[in-house]
Structure formats: structure tokens, C-alpha cells
C-alpha positions as CSV (number, residue, x, y, z in Angstrom):
1,X,-136.0,-98.0,25.9
2,X,-137.5,-96.5,29.2
3,X,-140.4,-94.1,28.8
4,X,-139.8,-90.6,29.7
5,X,-139.5,-89.7,33.3
6,X,-140.5,-86.3,35.0
7,X,-137.4,-84.9,37.1
8,X,-137.2,-81.8,39.2
9,X,-133.6,-80.2,38.8
10,X,-132.7,-77.5,41.0
11,X,-130.5,-75.3,38.8
12,X,-129.0,-71.7,39.2
13,X,-131.0,-69.1,37.2
14,X,-127.9,-67.7,36.0
15,X,-126.5,-71.0,34.6
16,X,-130.0,-71.7,32.9
17,X,-130.1,-68.3,31.4
18,X,-126.5,-68.8,29.9
19,X,-127.6,-72.2,28.5
20,X,-130.7,-70.5,26.9
21,X,-129.0,-67.3,25.8
22,X,-129.9,-66.5,22.1
23,X,-132.3,-69.5,21.8
24,X,-136.2,-69.8,22.4
25,X,-136.0,-73.0,24.3
26,X,-138.1,-74.2,27.2
27,X,-136.3,-75.5,30.3
28,X,-137.0,-79.2,29.2
29,X,-135.6,-78.6,25.8
30,X,-132.5,-77.1,27.5
31,X,-132.0,-79.8,29.8
32,X,-132.6,-82.5,27.2
33,X,-130.0,-80.8,25.0
34,X,-127.6,-80.7,27.9
35,X,-128.1,-84.3,28.6
36,X,-127.4,-85.3,24.8
37,X,-124.3,-83.2,24.7
38,X,-123.1,-85.1,28.0
39,X,-123.7,-88.5,26.5
40,X,-122.3,-87.4,23.4
41,X,-119.0,-86.2,25.2
42,X,-118.4,-89.4,27.1
43,X,-118.9,-91.5,23.7
44,X,-116.3,-89.4,22.1
45,X,-113.8,-90.0,25.1
46,X,-114.4,-93.6,24.9
47,X,-113.5,-93.5,21.3
48,X,-110.4,-91.4,21.8
49,X,-109.2,-93.9,24.3
50,X,-109.4,-96.5,21.5
51,X,-107.2,-94.7,19.2
52,X,-104.6,-96.7,17.4
53,X,-105.9,-99.9,19.1
54,X,-108.4,-101.1,16.5
55,X,-107.3,-102.8,13.4
56,X,-109.2,-102.5,10.3
57,X,-109.6,-105.3,7.7
58,X,-109.6,-102.7,4.9
59,X,-107.1,-99.9,4.0
60,X,-108.1,-96.4,3.9
61,X,-108.2,-96.0,0.2
62,X,-110.6,-99.2,0.0
63,X,-112.9,-97.7,2.7
64,X,-113.2,-94.5,0.7
65,X,-113.8,-96.4,-2.4
66,X,-116.6,-98.2,-0.8
67,X,-118.6,-94.7,-0.3
């Protein structure tokens, strides 16, 4: 994995304040959380596109029994 990089990101004060509302987070933590959410959203969208296209070798009851 690549090492962390320092980035300067111009952002509207109002947007930053809304993102930090009710939380005591630094700007760095807020941006990091936003990037994680964006990444998770894209991954979720890719999984939704696969819905009904993946065949499993086990039935649902078999999968549940394996817990």
C-alpha cells in the first residue's frame, strides 16, 4: 500500500462545518472519513450490479448452518 500523502484540498467552510457538525473531529479525520465513505459507496454499487448474476455452490440453509 502507498504511504500517506499530504494534500491541500480547498473546501467551502459551510460544507466542512456540516460534515463536522456534532463531532469533534479534525479536518484530516473528516476528509479521511469522507474518502472511506466514497470508497464504500462505489464498492456497494459494484456489488448491487452483480445481484442475481453470481451462482453459489451452496444453498442458503447450508450457508447459514456453516456459521
